[in-house]
N, C-alpha and C positions, 0 to 999 in steps of 0.2 A: 673474445666478445662475451659480455655478460649483461643481460637486461633482466632485472627482477620485476615482476608485475608491480605496477604503481600502487596497488592496494597495500603493499608492504611498505610501511614507513615507520619512523619514530612514533611512539605512543600507540601503536596498534594493539588491538585485543585479539587474541587467538582463542579458538574454541576449545574449552576443556573437555576431557573425557572422550575425545575423538582423535583419530590420527590427524596430525597437523601437516597440511600440505603446503609446501613452498614452491612456487612455480615461476616460470619466465622463459627466457630464451638464452641459449649459450651455444658456443661452437665446440664444446667439449665437456668432459665430466665436471660436475659441480659438487662442492662440499657445503653442507649446511649444518651449522652448530647452534644449539640452544640449550641452556640449562644443563650443561655438562654432557649433552648427547650430540653425537655427530653422525651424519649419514651422507652417502654419496648417491648421486643420480646422474644418469647419462641422458643427453637429449635424444629425441627421436629424429627421424628423417626430416621432419619439418623444423628442426632446431629448437623445439620446445622441450623443456624439462619440467618434471614435477617430483620433488623430493618429499618423502613422507617420514616425518618424525613420529615417535610413539605418542599415544595419548598421555596427557598430563593433567594433574589437578590444578584448580585455581591457585594462582601464585604470581609472583613477580615483585619488582620489575627485573627483567632480564635484558640481555643483549643478544640479538639474532645476527649471526654472521653467515653470509652467502658468498662463496668464493669460487672462481674459475682460475686455478693457478694462483698467480700473484694479484690478480684482479679481484677485489673484494668489495662487497657492500655490507655496511654495518648499520644495524637499526637498534636504537636504544630505547629504554623505558618501555619495554614490551611486557604486556600483561597477558595472563591466561585466565579466561573467565567464560562468559556467555556472549555469543554473537547472534544478533538477529538482523536479517535482511528486512528492509522497509521499501516496498515497491508500490507502484501505481501511478496515478496522474495528479492533477493539481492540488487536490485536498491532502495528499501525502506530501507534495512538494511545498505547500504553504509554509512560509518561513516563521520561525519563532518570533522574530522581531515584529511581525504583523499580527500576532495573536492577541486576543483580548487581554491576556495577562503577560504577554511577551516582554514588554519593556522592563518590567520588574524582574522577570526570570532571567533575562539577558544580563541585567546589571548585577544580580546577586547570585546567580547560579554558580556553585563552587563544589565540584565533586570530581577530582582529578582521575578517578577510575571509572567514570562514565564518559565514554568517548564516541566520537562520530566520524564517519567517513562518507563523503558525498561524491558519488561517481559523476564525472563530467557528462553533460548532455552533448553528444557528438553525433553528426550525421554520417561520418565515415572515418575509417582508420587511415590516416596519412601522416606525413612528417609533422605537419602543424598540430594535428591532434595529439601525437605522441609527445610533442614538446609541452603542450598544455597539461597533459596527463602527468608528466613528471613533476609538476608543481603541486599536485594534490597531496594532502596530508591528513592523517588522523588528528582530530582536535579533542583534547581533554576539556571537560566542562570547567571553565574558569570565568570569572566576572568579565563581561564585555566581549567575549570571544566567540560565542556560538549563535549570534543573532540570525545567521543565514541558514542554519540547519532546519530540517523539517520539524515543525511544531509537534506533530503527532509522534514522530520518532523521539523527540525530547521527552514528552510527557510519558510515553510508554517506557522509555529507557529509565527514567527516574523511578517509575513504579517498580520495574524489574530490579533495580539496584536496591530499593528499600526492602523488597521481599526476599531477595536471594543473598544479599550481603557479599557478593563477589564482583569483580570487575565486569562491566557490561560494555559491549561495543555495538553500536547501531550503524549498519552498513546501508546507506540510503541510495536507492536506484529508482528514479522516477522522472517523468516528464508530463507536464500539464497537457491536456487535450489528447492523450493517447487512447487508442482502442486496445482491446486485449490482444488483437492480432499483431500488434507491434511488439508484444512481449513474448513471442514464441518464434521458433525458426520457421522459415517458409515451408520446409518439409513437414513439420508438425501441423502447421495451419492447413496444408493441402490434405491432410488426413481427416480433417473435421468436415462435417456437412457444410457444403457451400464454400469451403475454403479454396478449392482449386478455382472456382469461378471468381472469387474475390481477387485472387492473385492475377488471373487473366485480365480482369477489368482494370486493376491497378497498372499492370504492365502495359496495356494498350494506351492508357492515359498518359503515362510518363514518356512513352515512345514518341508522342507528338511534340515534346518539348526538348530542345537541345540543351546541353549542359550550359552553354553560354547564355541562353535566354533565361534559364533557371537562376543562374548566378545574378543576373540583373534583377529578376523578379524578387529574389531573396534579399538582395541589398535594399531594394525599395521597401519591401515588407518590414525588414528590420528597422528601417528609419521610422516607419509609421508606428511600430510597436514602441520604439524608444521615445517618440514624441508623446505617445499616450502615457507611458510609464512616468515620464517627467512630470506631467500634469498630475497624475494620480499620486506620485510620491510627494509632491509639494503639498497636495491637499491633506495627505495623511500626516505629514510633519506638522502642518499648521493646526490640524484638528484630529488628534488620535481618536479612532473609533468612527470616523466619517463613514456614512452609509454608502453602499455600492451605487444606489440610484443617484446620490449626490455627485459621485465621481462621473457617472455616465452623463449626467446633465451638463457637466462642464467639459469633459474630455471626449464625449461620444462613446459609442460601443467599442469594446476592445477589438482591434483589427483581427478578423477571422473570416475564413480559414487562411492558413498560410499557402504559399504557392505550391504548385505541383511540379515535381521533377524527379529525376532518377535518384538524387541524393537528398530528397526531403527527409527531415528528421523523423517525422511520424509516418513511416512507411511500413508495410507488413514485414516483419522480421528485422527492421532497422535497429531499434534499441536493443533487441535481443543480441544482435551481432556487435554493436559498438559500445554497449554498456554492460549487459549481463556477461557477454563473452570476455570482457576485460577483468572480471572479478571472480569468475568460476575457475577452479573448484575450491575457493576459499571456504574454510570450515565454518558452518553456521548451524545453530540449533533449529531455527525456524524462519518463517516469512510472515511479516505483517503486510497485508495487501488491502489497499484502499483505491479502488478503481471501478469503473462501470458507467460513469456519467456519460462519457462520449458514446458508449454503445447503446444508450437508451433509445436512440432513434432507429436502431436496427438490432433489436434484442434477440431475434431468432438465432438459435444455436450458440448463444452466449454460454450456456451451461456446458456444452460439449467442448468449447474452446477453453473455458476456464479449467475444466478437468484435465484437458490435454496439456495446458500450460503448467499445471501443478506437476504432472508426471515429468515434463521435460526439465523443469527446474530441479526436481529431485535427482534426475539423471545427471545433469551437468555439475551439480554441487555434491554429487556422490554421497547422497544421504537419502535413502529410500523411505526414511521416516521423518523427513523435514516437516516440522509442524507448520501448519498454515492457518492463520487467523484472518478471516475476511471481514472487512467493515461493510455491513449491510447499509446500502445507501439511505441517507436521512431524507427528511421531507424537503421539497423544493418545488416552487411553482414553475415547472419546466416550460421553457419557451425555446423553440417552437412547440406547438401543442401536440405534434406527433411523437414526442418523446414519451416513452413508456417505462417509467421508473419502477412500477410494481413488477413488471416482467423481469427486470434485472434483479430486484430483491428476491423474487421467487427462484430465479436461477442460482443466485448466490447461496440461498438456503438449501436448495436441492443438492448442489455440489458438496457443500459442507456436511450434509447428512449422508451422502453416498460414498465419499472418498475418505479413506481412513486417515486419522491424524489431522483432521481439519476441524475448525470451530468457527462459529459465527458471532460477531459482536453486533448486536442490534443497535442502530443509531437513529431510529425513527423519530426520536424527540430531540435530536441534536442539530437539526437543519435550520435554515433561514429561508423563509419563503421568497425573499427578495434578493438573495445573494447565493450564487452557486458555491461560494466559498465561505461557510460559516466561520466567524472570527474566533470562536472559542473551541480550541482543540484539546483542552485539558480532559474533558469527559470522554471523548473518543479515544484519546491515548490511554486513559486509565482502563476503559473497558477492554480495549484490545490487549493490553498488558495482562489484565486479570484473566482473560480467556487463554492467553499464552501460558500463564502460570499454572492453570489447571491442566491444560492440554499437555504441556511438555514436562511439568515437574510434579503434578499432583498436588499443587498448593492452592488453597482457597476453593471457592465454589464456581470460579470460571465466569463470573458476570453472566450467568445463564438466565436470559430473559424468559418469562413465562411464555409457553407455547400452547396453542390449542391442542387438547388431548382427546376430547370427545364432545359430541353434541347429541342430546336426547330431547324428544318432545316433553314438554312440561305444561302444567296448567298455566295458561296465559301466554305461552310462547315457546321458546327454545332455551334449554339449560346448557350452557357452555362450561366445560371443565378444562382446567389448565394444569400444566406441570407444576405450577406454584400457585398458592392462593393469591388472589387479587386484593389490593388495597382499595380505598375509596376512589370512585371515578373523579377525574380531574376535569373540570369545565363541562362542556356539553358533549353529547355523544354523536356529533355531526359526522364523524368518520366511521360510525358503525351503521351498516345497512342490512336490512332483511328484505329478500326478494328485490334488491336494487333500490329500495327506498329507505330514507333515514329512519332509524329505529331508536326507541327509548330502551333503557336497560337499567338494572340495578345489581349491585354485588350482594350475594347471599351471605349469611353469617359464616358459611364454610369457605368463602372465598371464591365461589363459582360466580358465573354471570348469567342472570336471567334476562334474555332479550324479549321484550314485550311485543311479540309479533305472532299471534295465534295463527297456526296453519302455515307458517313460513316454511319454504323448502330450501332456502339458501340464505347464508349470512356471510358477510365479509367485514373486515375491520382494517382501516388504514390502507385500503386498496386503491389509493389515488396517488398521483404524483406528490401532492402537498397536503397530506392529512394532518389534522390536529390530534396529536397523541393524547388519549384520555384514559387509557387502561394501563395500569402499572401493577407490579407485584408489591407485596408488603415490604420488600427490600428496596423499592424505589426503581427497579429496572422496568423498562417499557415492555409491554406485550409485543411479541413478534407479529407483524402484519400477517393476516390469514384470509383465506376464502374457503368456504365449505358449501357443498350442495348435497342434498339428500339423494341417495341412489334409488330410493323407492319410487 
């Protein structure tokens, strides 16, 4: 018996300059051969094997052969280069074909050593799931073939290819509407503040629903979702760029939330088990993470959970320096009103500042007030890639947005200094407040900001769900949202 993990397929990209791990299940010793090197690995008591080939430089194409006796799996057109995980929720999932520039990119994209693998969204591991998983494949970028891949992953991967000049593989693992608690193990979640209570509450809720009832509820829900998608899809086909509110006016609100049950897709630890667990410990340089919207209604402890999630991903992917780039949430007129996007942005920044080998891509100017899913993913993808290039390879300036560096009293108000000089203010300063009130300001010749608020003891910028970004560096990157209060 030999089953090689489904993430190994024709056209795969393997991580360069790191040991190459090939894994799966077998009932005896397995031999793995690649680029003239052959190694053997024996399965453990659980039947799982993990063979480790030595690190190799970017190259290819090769053939990878995995054999158990006379039973062999052969994978062709294998490249060695750079691999990035792409995780999160719906804005990472957002398809290239739906992007503002997507139709043209889908039609003309042609780079056969930029490749994508999308992990199936599965609620549990069973025979049906395994059959679907065996149909997954790595996709080289070629005209007309990659419309369903993540738009952010596409734009980030394209930028990485341009800068690095080696094969690039984007390994996409995301589900819309997920909380960060879905993307870690139950054990890790229980270690975070409030995690045990979250698990207990979830377990009590699903205990009230039989599997049979859940299956009925799930089928009815799937039908409602399909009906909504049929209407939305027809509207998009008829009018590319149709606004979200136009779709809602005709199709109604998207059906939400999904039903509760033991095998619900978005359960604590669920995607961790059924998706991350299916691709680890595949070799990867880093993780591009775009998530947090769903946690905005309960932002407490997001920072602790995000930090613990990073630790656990580094553990299972066997890379304690797995580079992590987080997309800081953009502007959005959140509904319901109890959603606290500034709290999530603050937590994302705090984690990226505190945890080694992490970086933040500020997207405060990339949102859409009326649409949770902004249609233009090119700039988010580029900024995340630029942050990755600096963090993991020392290339470029890392799309480092100006950040507040210091505040001092000045004649006429407060003088704010930043890590980069500011350019001219764009539009009004409605998103800038001193002592909780809108404030006027101007940029000094040195690139600092003078807030015209004599005697003010506090100042904040873009500290709302849906701020209008008006402060930018001379390089065009937006200032990271901030709040400051005098300690005197």
